[in-house]
mmCIF file of the N, C-alpha and C atoms, coordinates in Angstrom:
data_MODEL
# 
_entry.id   MODEL 
# 
loop_
_atom_site.group_PDB 
_atom_site.id 
_atom_site.type_symbol 
_atom_site.label_atom_id 
_atom_site.label_alt_id 
_atom_site.label_comp_id 
_atom_site.label_asym_id 
_atom_site.label_entity_id 
_atom_site.label_seq_id 
_atom_site.pdbx_PDB_ins_code 
_atom_site.Cartn_x 
_atom_site.Cartn_y 
_atom_site.Cartn_z 
_atom_site.occupancy 
_atom_site.B_iso_or_equiv 
_atom_site.pdbx_formal_charge 
_atom_site.auth_seq_id 
_atom_site.auth_comp_id 
_atom_site.auth_asym_id 
_atom_site.auth_atom_id 
_atom_site.pdbx_PDB_model_num 
ATOM 1   N N  . MET A 1 1  ? -27.058 -13.148 22.257  1.00 0.00 ? 1  MET A N  1 
ATOM 2   C CA . MET A 1 1  ? -25.989 -13.475 21.326  1.00 0.00 ? 1  MET A CA 1 
ATOM 3   C C  . MET A 1 1  ? -26.528 -13.478 19.897  1.00 0.00 ? 1  MET A C  1 
ATOM 4   N N  . ARG A 1 2  ? -27.684 -14.059 19.718  1.00 0.00 ? 2  ARG A N  1 
ATOM 5   C CA . ARG A 1 2  ? -28.275 -14.153 18.385  1.00 0.00 ? 2  ARG A CA 1 
ATOM 6   C C  . ARG A 1 2  ? -28.624 -12.765 17.845  1.00 0.00 ? 2  ARG A C  1 
ATOM 7   N N  . ASN A 1 3  ? -29.114 -11.888 18.706  1.00 0.00 ? 3  ASN A N  1 
ATOM 8   C CA . ASN A 1 3  ? -29.448 -10.534 18.270  1.00 0.00 ? 3  ASN A CA 1 
ATOM 9   C C  . ASN A 1 3  ? -28.199 -9.771  17.817  1.00 0.00 ? 3  ASN A C  1 
ATOM 10  N N  . THR A 1 4  ? -27.101 -9.993  18.498  1.00 0.00 ? 4  THR A N  1 
ATOM 11  C CA . THR A 1 4  ? -25.850 -9.340  18.118  1.00 0.00 ? 4  THR A CA 1 
ATOM 12  C C  . THR A 1 4  ? -25.400 -9.806  16.745  1.00 0.00 ? 4  THR A C  1 
ATOM 13  N N  . LEU A 1 5  ? -25.508 -11.097 16.479  1.00 0.00 ? 5  LEU A N  1 
ATOM 14  C CA . LEU A 1 5  ? -25.109 -11.624 15.174  1.00 0.00 ? 5  LEU A CA 1 
ATOM 15  C C  . LEU A 1 5  ? -26.006 -11.075 14.063  1.00 0.00 ? 5  LEU A C  1 
ATOM 16  N N  . TYR A 1 6  ? -27.292 -10.988 14.314  1.00 0.00 ? 6  TYR A N  1 
ATOM 17  C CA . TYR A 1 6  ? -28.203 -10.418 13.313  1.00 0.00 ? 6  TYR A CA 1 
ATOM 18  C C  . TYR A 1 6  ? -27.856 -8.964  13.031  1.00 0.00 ? 6  TYR A C  1 
ATOM 19  N N  . ALA A 1 7  ? -27.524 -8.215  14.055  1.00 0.00 ? 7  ALA A N  1 
ATOM 20  C CA . ALA A 1 7  ? -27.170 -6.807  13.864  1.00 0.00 ? 7  ALA A CA 1 
ATOM 21  C C  . ALA A 1 7  ? -25.898 -6.680  13.035  1.00 0.00 ? 7  ALA A C  1 
ATOM 22  N N  . LEU A 1 8  ? -24.940 -7.579  13.250  1.00 0.00 ? 8  LEU A N  1 
ATOM 23  C CA . LEU A 1 8  ? -23.701 -7.533  12.479  1.00 0.00 ? 8  LEU A CA 1 
ATOM 24  C C  . LEU A 1 8  ? -23.937 -7.922  11.023  1.00 0.00 ? 8  LEU A C  1 
ATOM 25  N N  . VAL A 1 9  ? -24.775 -8.894  10.783  1.00 0.00 ? 9  VAL A N  1 
ATOM 26  C CA . VAL A 1 9  ? -25.063 -9.328  9.421   1.00 0.00 ? 9  VAL A CA 1 
ATOM 27  C C  . VAL A 1 9  ? -25.833 -8.252  8.668   1.00 0.00 ? 9  VAL A C  1 
ATOM 28  N N  . LEU A 1 10 ? -26.720 -7.572  9.329   1.00 0.00 ? 10 LEU A N  1 
ATOM 29  C CA . LEU A 1 10 ? -27.513 -6.542  8.675   1.00 0.00 ? 10 LEU A CA 1 
ATOM 30  C C  . LEU A 1 10 ? -26.669 -5.325  8.292   1.00 0.00 ? 10 LEU A C  1 
ATOM 31  N N  . GLN A 1 11 ? -25.550 -5.109  8.938   1.00 0.00 ? 11 GLN A N  1 
ATOM 32  C CA . GLN A 1 11 ? -24.720 -3.956  8.632   1.00 0.00 ? 11 GLN A CA 1 
ATOM 33  C C  . GLN A 1 11 ? -23.877 -4.149  7.383   1.00 0.00 ? 11 GLN A C  1 
ATOM 34  N N  . LYS A 1 12 ? -23.725 -5.370  6.908   1.00 0.00 ? 12 LYS A N  1 
ATOM 35  C CA . LYS A 1 12 ? -22.933 -5.615  5.710   1.00 0.00 ? 12 LYS A CA 1 
ATOM 36  C C  . LYS A 1 12 ? -23.729 -5.183  4.486   1.00 0.00 ? 12 LYS A C  1 
ATOM 37  N N  . SER A 1 13 ? -23.152 -4.281  3.715   1.00 0.00 ? 13 SER A N  1 
ATOM 38  C CA . SER A 1 13 ? -23.818 -3.788  2.521   1.00 0.00 ? 13 SER A CA 1 
ATOM 39  C C  . SER A 1 13 ? -23.567 -4.745  1.363   1.00 0.00 ? 13 SER A C  1 
ATOM 40  N N  . SER A 1 14 ? -24.593 -5.033  0.605   1.00 0.00 ? 14 SER A N  1 
ATOM 41  C CA . SER A 1 14 ? -24.433 -5.940  -0.530  1.00 0.00 ? 14 SER A CA 1 
ATOM 42  C C  . SER A 1 14 ? -24.131 -5.184  -1.817  1.00 0.00 ? 14 SER A C  1 
ATOM 43  N N  . PHE A 1 15 ? -24.131 -3.856  -1.782  1.00 0.00 ? 15 PHE A N  1 
ATOM 44  C CA . PHE A 1 15 ? -23.932 -3.070  -2.990  1.00 0.00 ? 15 PHE A CA 1 
ATOM 45  C C  . PHE A 1 15 ? -22.533 -2.473  -3.103  1.00 0.00 ? 15 PHE A C  1 
ATOM 46  N N  . THR A 1 16 ? -21.708 -2.658  -2.101  1.00 0.00 ? 16 THR A N  1 
ATOM 47  C CA . THR A 1 16 ? -20.345 -2.151  -2.155  1.00 0.00 ? 16 THR A CA 1 
ATOM 48  C C  . THR A 1 16 ? -19.382 -3.318  -2.285  1.00 0.00 ? 16 THR A C  1 
ATOM 49  N N  . PRO A 1 17 ? -18.243 -3.111  -2.953  1.00 0.00 ? 17 PRO A N  1 
ATOM 50  C CA . PRO A 1 17 ? -17.273 -4.197  -3.067  1.00 0.00 ? 17 PRO A CA 1 
ATOM 51  C C  . PRO A 1 17 ? -16.620 -4.490  -1.721  1.00 0.00 ? 17 PRO A C  1 
ATOM 52  N N  . ASN A 1 18 ? -16.460 -5.743  -1.431  1.00 0.00 ? 18 ASN A N  1 
ATOM 53  C CA . ASN A 1 18 ? -15.817 -6.186  -0.203  1.00 0.00 ? 18 ASN A CA 1 
ATOM 54  C C  . ASN A 1 18 ? -14.432 -6.726  -0.538  1.00 0.00 ? 18 ASN A C  1 
ATOM 55  N N  . PRO A 1 19 ? -13.496 -6.721  0.394   1.00 0.00 ? 19 PRO A N  1 
ATOM 56  C CA . PRO A 1 19 ? -12.137 -7.186  0.088   1.00 0.00 ? 19 PRO A CA 1 
ATOM 57  C C  . PRO A 1 19 ? -12.085 -8.615  -0.437  1.00 0.00 ? 19 PRO A C  1 
ATOM 58  N N  . GLY A 1 20 ? -12.954 -9.477  -0.006  1.00 0.00 ? 20 GLY A N  1 
ATOM 59  C CA . GLY A 1 20 ? -12.938 -10.853 -0.470  1.00 0.00 ? 20 GLY A CA 1 
ATOM 60  C C  . GLY A 1 20 ? -13.560 -11.055 -1.837  1.00 0.00 ? 20 GLY A C  1 
ATOM 61  N N  . ASP A 1 21 ? -14.223 -10.049 -2.357  1.00 0.00 ? 21 ASP A N  1 
ATOM 62  C CA . ASP A 1 21 ? -14.919 -10.182 -3.639  1.00 0.00 ? 21 ASP A CA 1 
ATOM 63  C C  . ASP A 1 21 ? -14.043 -9.886  -4.845  1.00 0.00 ? 21 ASP A C  1 
ATOM 64  N N  . THR A 1 22 ? -12.890 -9.287  -4.642  1.00 0.00 ? 22 THR A N  1 
ATOM 65  C CA . THR A 1 22 ? -12.104 -8.813  -5.774  1.00 0.00 ? 22 THR A CA 1 
ATOM 66  C C  . THR A 1 22 ? -11.293 -9.897  -6.457  1.00 0.00 ? 22 THR A C  1 
ATOM 67  N N  . GLY A 1 23 ? -10.887 -10.913 -5.762  1.00 0.00 ? 23 GLY A N  1 
ATOM 68  C CA . GLY A 1 23 ? -10.085 -11.959 -6.374  1.00 0.00 ? 23 GLY A CA 1 
ATOM 69  C C  . GLY A 1 23 ? -8.607  -11.616 -6.340  1.00 0.00 ? 23 GLY A C  1 
ATOM 70  N N  . THR A 1 24 ? -7.884  -12.058 -7.376  1.00 0.00 ? 24 THR A N  1 
ATOM 71  C CA . THR A 1 24 ? -6.440  -11.853 -7.414  1.00 0.00 ? 24 THR A CA 1 
ATOM 72  C C  . THR A 1 24 ? -6.087  -10.618 -8.233  1.00 0.00 ? 24 THR A C  1 
ATOM 73  N N  . VAL A 1 25 ? -4.840  -10.230 -8.146  1.00 0.00 ? 25 VAL A N  1 
ATOM 74  C CA . VAL A 1 25 ? -4.335  -9.096  -8.909  1.00 0.00 ? 25 VAL A CA 1 
ATOM 75  C C  . VAL A 1 25 ? -3.987  -9.588  -10.309 1.00 0.00 ? 25 VAL A C  1 
ATOM 76  N N  . ASP A 1 26 ? -4.513  -8.905  -11.323 1.00 0.00 ? 26 ASP A N  1 
ATOM 77  C CA . ASP A 1 26 ? -4.268  -9.266  -12.709 1.00 0.00 ? 26 ASP A CA 1 
ATOM 78  C C  . ASP A 1 26 ? -3.172  -8.359  -13.258 1.00 0.00 ? 26 ASP A C  1 
ATOM 79  N N  . LEU A 1 27 ? -1.948  -8.884  -13.368 1.00 0.00 ? 27 LEU A N  1 
ATOM 80  C CA . LEU A 1 27 ? -0.819  -8.060  -13.781 1.00 0.00 ? 27 LEU A CA 1 
ATOM 81  C C  . LEU A 1 27 ? -0.805  -7.769  -15.278 1.00 0.00 ? 27 LEU A C  1 
ATOM 82  N N  . SER A 1 28 ? -1.744  -8.302  -16.011 1.00 0.00 ? 28 SER A N  1 
ATOM 83  C CA . SER A 1 28 ? -1.834  -7.956  -17.430 1.00 0.00 ? 28 SER A CA 1 
ATOM 84  C C  . SER A 1 28 ? -2.550  -6.621  -17.619 1.00 0.00 ? 28 SER A C  1 
ATOM 85  N N  . ARG A 1 29 ? -3.245  -6.149  -16.578 1.00 0.00 ? 29 ARG A N  1 
ATOM 86  C CA . ARG A 1 29 ? -3.891  -4.834  -16.631 1.00 0.00 ? 29 ARG A CA 1 
ATOM 87  C C  . ARG A 1 29 ? -2.875  -3.780  -16.228 1.00 0.00 ? 29 ARG A C  1 
ATOM 88  N N  . PRO A 1 30 ? -2.728  -2.707  -17.021 1.00 0.00 ? 30 PRO A N  1 
ATOM 89  C CA . PRO A 1 30 ? -1.712  -1.689  -16.725 1.00 0.00 ? 30 PRO A CA 1 
ATOM 90  C C  . PRO A 1 30 ? -1.885  -1.034  -15.352 1.00 0.00 ? 30 PRO A C  1 
ATOM 91  N N  . PHE A 1 31 ? -3.101  -0.774  -14.938 1.00 0.00 ? 31 PHE A N  1 
ATOM 92  C CA . PHE A 1 31 ? -3.319  -0.140  -13.636 1.00 0.00 ? 31 PHE A CA 1 
ATOM 93  C C  . PHE A 1 31 ? -2.790  -1.020  -12.505 1.00 0.00 ? 31 PHE A C  1 
ATOM 94  N N  . ASP A 1 32 ? -3.123  -2.301  -12.522 1.00 0.00 ? 32 ASP A N  1 
ATOM 95  C CA . ASP A 1 32 ? -2.653  -3.213  -11.478 1.00 0.00 ? 32 ASP A CA 1 
ATOM 96  C C  . ASP A 1 32 ? -1.131  -3.318  -11.484 1.00 0.00 ? 32 ASP A C  1 
ATOM 97  N N  . LEU A 1 33 ? -0.541  -3.354  -12.658 1.00 0.00 ? 33 LEU A N  1 
ATOM 98  C CA . LEU A 1 33 ? 0.910   -3.443  -12.760 1.00 0.00 ? 33 LEU A CA 1 
ATOM 99  C C  . LEU A 1 33 ? 1.576   -2.210  -12.163 1.00 0.00 ? 33 LEU A C  1 
ATOM 100 N N  . ILE A 1 34 ? 1.044   -1.039  -12.477 1.00 0.00 ? 34 ILE A N  1 
ATOM 101 C CA . ILE A 1 34 ? 1.624   0.201   -11.963 1.00 0.00 ? 34 ILE A CA 1 
ATOM 102 C C  . ILE A 1 34 ? 1.450   0.301   -10.453 1.00 0.00 ? 34 ILE A C  1 
ATOM 103 N N  . VAL A 1 35 ? 0.252   0.017   -9.963  1.00 0.00 ? 35 VAL A N  1 
ATOM 104 C CA . VAL A 1 35 ? -0.052  0.197   -8.535  1.00 0.00 ? 35 VAL A CA 1 
ATOM 105 C C  . VAL A 1 35 ? 0.639   -0.840  -7.657  1.00 0.00 ? 35 VAL A C  1 
ATOM 106 N N  . PHE A 1 36 ? 0.675   -2.089  -8.085  1.00 0.00 ? 36 PHE A N  1 
ATOM 107 C CA . PHE A 1 36 ? 1.158   -3.154  -7.209  1.00 0.00 ? 36 PHE A CA 1 
ATOM 108 C C  . PHE A 1 36 ? 2.601   -3.577  -7.451  1.00 0.00 ? 36 PHE A C  1 
ATOM 109 N N  . VAL A 1 37 ? 3.217   -3.138  -8.552  1.00 0.00 ? 37 VAL A N  1 
ATOM 110 C CA . VAL A 1 37 ? 4.594   -3.546  -8.826  1.00 0.00 ? 37 VAL A CA 1 
ATOM 111 C C  . VAL A 1 37 ? 5.513   -2.330  -8.984  1.00 0.00 ? 37 VAL A C  1 
ATOM 112 N N  . ILE A 1 38 ? 5.204   -1.483  -9.934  1.00 0.00 ? 38 ILE A N  1 
ATOM 113 C CA . ILE A 1 38 ? 6.121   -0.393  -10.278 1.00 0.00 ? 38 ILE A CA 1 
ATOM 114 C C  . ILE A 1 38 ? 6.197   0.657   -9.172  1.00 0.00 ? 38 ILE A C  1 
ATOM 115 N N  . THR A 1 39 ? 5.056   1.100   -8.655  1.00 0.00 ? 39 THR A N  1 
ATOM 116 C CA . THR A 1 39 ? 5.058   2.135   -7.622  1.00 0.00 ? 39 THR A CA 1 
ATOM 117 C C  . THR A 1 39 ? 5.812   1.710   -6.356  1.00 0.00 ? 39 THR A C  1 
ATOM 118 N N  . PRO A 1 40 ? 5.601   0.525   -5.809  1.00 0.00 ? 40 PRO A N  1 
ATOM 119 C CA . PRO A 1 40 ? 6.386   0.137   -4.619  1.00 0.00 ? 40 PRO A CA 1 
ATOM 120 C C  . PRO A 1 40 ? 7.889   0.077   -4.887  1.00 0.00 ? 40 PRO A C  1 
ATOM 121 N N  . ILE A 1 41 ? 8.278   -0.405  -6.066  1.00 0.00 ? 41 ILE A N  1 
ATOM 122 C CA . ILE A 1 41 ? 9.706   -0.476  -6.389  1.00 0.00 ? 41 ILE A CA 1 
ATOM 123 C C  . ILE A 1 41 ? 10.301  0.924   -6.459  1.00 0.00 ? 41 ILE A C  1 
ATOM 124 N N  . VAL A 1 42 ? 9.600   1.846   -7.114  1.00 0.00 ? 42 VAL A N  1 
ATOM 125 C CA . VAL A 1 42 ? 10.083  3.225   -7.221  1.00 0.00 ? 42 VAL A CA 1 
ATOM 126 C C  . VAL A 1 42 ? 10.170  3.873   -5.839  1.00 0.00 ? 42 VAL A C  1 
ATOM 127 N N  . LEU A 1 43 ? 9.183   3.642   -4.989  1.00 0.00 ? 43 LEU A N  1 
ATOM 128 C CA . LEU A 1 43 ? 9.209   4.222   -3.647  1.00 0.00 ? 43 LEU A CA 1 
ATOM 129 C C  . LEU A 1 43 ? 10.386  3.698   -2.819  1.00 0.00 ? 43 LEU A C  1 
ATOM 130 N N  . VAL A 1 44 ? 10.692  2.424   -2.927  1.00 0.00 ? 44 VAL A N  1 
ATOM 131 C CA . VAL A 1 44 ? 11.820  1.849   -2.189  1.00 0.00 ? 44 VAL A CA 1 
ATOM 132 C C  . VAL A 1 44 ? 13.130  2.442   -2.701  1.00 0.00 ? 44 VAL A C  1 
ATOM 133 N N  . ILE A 1 45 ? 13.274  2.562   -4.009  1.00 0.00 ? 45 ILE A N  1 
ATOM 134 C CA . ILE A 1 45 ? 14.489  3.145   -4.583  1.00 0.00 ? 45 ILE A CA 1 
ATOM 135 C C  . ILE A 1 45 ? 14.647  4.597   -4.132  1.00 0.00 ? 45 ILE A C  1 
ATOM 136 N N  . LEU A 1 46 ? 13.559  5.376   -4.202  1.00 0.00 ? 46 LEU A N  1 
ATOM 137 C CA . LEU A 1 46 ? 13.621  6.771   -3.760  1.00 0.00 ? 46 LEU A CA 1 
ATOM 138 C C  . LEU A 1 46 ? 13.948  6.883   -2.275  1.00 0.00 ? 46 LEU A C  1 
ATOM 139 N N  . TYR A 1 47 ? 13.462  5.960   -1.470  1.00 0.00 ? 47 TYR A N  1 
ATOM 140 C CA . TYR A 1 47 ? 13.779  5.966   -0.038  1.00 0.00 ? 47 TYR A CA 1 
ATOM 141 C C  . TYR A 1 47 ? 15.280  5.774   0.189   1.00 0.00 ? 47 TYR A C  1 
ATOM 142 N N  . PHE A 1 48 ? 15.877  4.812   -0.509  1.00 0.00 ? 48 PHE A N  1 
ATOM 143 C CA . PHE A 1 48 ? 17.304  4.576   -0.319  1.00 0.00 ? 48 PHE A CA 1 
ATOM 144 C C  . PHE A 1 48 ? 18.137  5.737   -0.846  1.00 0.00 ? 48 PHE A C  1 
ATOM 145 N N  . ILE A 1 49 ? 17.719  6.362   -1.928  1.00 0.00 ? 49 ILE A N  1 
ATOM 146 C CA . ILE A 1 49 ? 18.417  7.543   -2.430  1.00 0.00 ? 49 ILE A CA 1 
ATOM 147 C C  . ILE A 1 49 ? 18.320  8.673   -1.411  1.00 0.00 ? 49 ILE A C  1 
ATOM 148 N N  . TRP A 1 50 ? 17.151  8.877   -0.844  1.00 0.00 ? 50 TRP A N  1 
ATOM 149 C CA . TRP A 1 50 ? 16.958  9.922   0.161   1.00 0.00 ? 50 TRP A CA 1 
ATOM 150 C C  . TRP A 1 50 ? 17.835  9.678   1.393   1.00 0.00 ? 50 TRP A C  1 
ATOM 151 N N  . LYS A 1 51 ? 17.887  8.422   1.860   1.00 0.00 ? 51 LYS A N  1 
ATOM 152 C CA . LYS A 1 51 ? 18.714  8.096   3.021   1.00 0.00 ? 51 LYS A CA 1 
ATOM 153 C C  . LYS A 1 51 ? 20.195  8.343   2.731   1.00 0.00 ? 51 LYS A C  1 
ATOM 154 N N  . ARG A 1 52 ? 20.641  8.005   1.519   1.00 0.00 ? 52 ARG A N  1 
ATOM 155 C CA . ARG A 1 52 ? 22.024  8.213   1.144   1.00 0.00 ? 52 ARG A CA 1 
ATOM 156 C C  . ARG A 1 52 ? 22.352  9.711   1.104   1.00 0.00 ? 52 ARG A C  1 
ATOM 157 N N  . MET A 1 53 ? 21.459  10.505  0.543   1.00 0.00 ? 53 MET A N  1 
ATOM 158 C CA . MET A 1 53 ? 21.668  11.953  0.493   1.00 0.00 ? 53 MET A CA 1 
ATOM 159 C C  . MET A 1 53 ? 21.684  12.553  1.895   1.00 0.00 ? 53 MET A C  1 
ATOM 160 N N  . LYS A 1 54 ? 20.814  12.074  2.762   1.00 0.00 ? 54 LYS A N  1 
ATOM 161 C CA . LYS A 1 54 ? 20.761  12.562  4.135   1.00 0.00 ? 54 LYS A CA 1 
ATOM 162 C C  . LYS A 1 54 ? 22.058  12.228  4.876   1.00 0.00 ? 54 LYS A C  1 
ATOM 163 N N  . LYS A 1 55 ? 22.591  11.041  4.642   1.00 0.00 ? 55 LYS A N  1 
ATOM 164 C CA . LYS A 1 55 ? 23.830  10.622  5.283   1.00 0.00 ? 55 LYS A CA 1 
ATOM 165 C C  . LYS A 1 55 ? 24.997  11.481  4.790   1.00 0.00 ? 55 LYS A C  1 
ATOM 166 N N  . LYS A 1 56 ? 25.047  11.764  3.487   1.00 0.00 ? 56 LYS A N  1 
ATOM 167 C CA . LYS A 1 56 ? 26.115  12.596  2.942   1.00 0.00 ? 56 LYS A CA 1 
ATOM 168 C C  . LYS A 1 56 ? 26.035  14.016  3.494   1.00 0.00 ? 56 LYS A C  1 
ATOM 169 N N  . ASP A 1 57 ? 24.848  14.558  3.622   1.00 0.00 ? 57 ASP A N  1 
ATOM 170 C CA . ASP A 1 57 ? 24.682  15.893  4.186   1.00 0.00 ? 57 ASP A CA 1 
ATOM 171 C C  . ASP A 1 57 ? 25.146  15.947  5.647   1.00 0.00 ? 57 ASP A C  1 
ATOM 172 N N  . LYS A 1 58 ? 24.864  14.891  6.377   1.00 0.00 ? 58 LYS A N  1 
ATOM 173 C CA . LYS A 1 58 ? 25.278  14.835  7.778   1.00 0.00 ? 58 LYS A CA 1 
ATOM 174 C C  . LYS A 1 58 ? 26.790  14.769  7.885   1.00 0.00 ? 58 LYS A C  1 
ATOM 175 N N  . GLU A 1 59 ? 27.441  14.013  6.984   1.00 0.00 ? 59 GLU A N  1 
ATOM 176 C CA . GLU A 1 59 ? 28.900  13.920  6.995   1.00 0.00 ? 59 GLU A CA 1 
ATOM 177 C C  . GLU A 1 59 ? 29.532  15.251  6.624   1.00 0.00 ? 59 GLU A C  1 
ATOM 178 N N  . LYS A 1 60 ? 28.936  16.009  5.714   1.00 0.00 ? 60 LYS A N  1 
ATOM 179 C CA . LYS A 1 60 ? 29.475  17.308  5.313   1.00 0.00 ? 60 LYS A CA 1 
ATOM 180 C C  . LYS A 1 60 ? 29.415  18.303  6.466   1.00 0.00 ? 60 LYS A C  1 
ATOM 181 N N  . THR A 1 61 ? 28.358  18.253  7.233   1.00 0.00 ? 61 THR A N  1 
ATOM 182 C CA . THR A 1 61 ? 28.224  19.203  8.338   1.00 0.00 ? 61 THR A CA 1 
ATOM 183 C C  . THR A 1 61 ? 29.141  18.859  9.502   1.00 0.00 ? 61 THR A C  1 
ATOM 184 N N  . ASN A 1 62 ? 29.594  17.634  9.624   1.00 0.00 ? 62 ASN A N  1 
ATOM 185 C CA . ASN A 1 62 ? 30.468  17.225  10.717  1.00 0.00 ? 62 ASN A CA 1 
ATOM 186 C C  . ASN A 1 62 ? 31.944  17.427  10.409  1.00 0.00 ? 62 ASN A C  1 
ATOM 187 N N  . LEU A 1 63 ? 32.282  17.897  9.222   1.00 0.00 ? 63 LEU A N  1 
ATOM 188 C CA . LEU A 1 63 ? 33.686  18.122  8.898   1.00 0.00 ? 63 LEU A CA 1 
ATOM 189 C C  . LEU A 1 63 ? 34.223  19.318  9.683   1.00 0.00 ? 63 LEU A C  1 
ATOM 190 N N  . PRO A 1 64 ? 35.484  19.231  10.125  1.00 0.00 ? 64 PRO A N  1 
ATOM 191 C CA . PRO A 1 64 ? 36.041  20.330  10.922  1.00 0.00 ? 64 PRO A CA 1 
ATOM 192 C C  . PRO A 1 64 ? 36.380  21.546  10.088  1.00 0.00 ? 64 PRO A C  1 
# 
């Protein structure tokens, strides 16, 4: 058991950023604002527009 734990600890690199090392998202930085706020909102809006267009196209093809 102890050897397994040592092997797992040795595999962690100290020179690469780890998810726990970054801290919180700083929304005063433009990159963080764009990536974590604006892009998801735009993607959700585009998804609903796409679904609406797809529904309208389906209704047009079903007309007699």
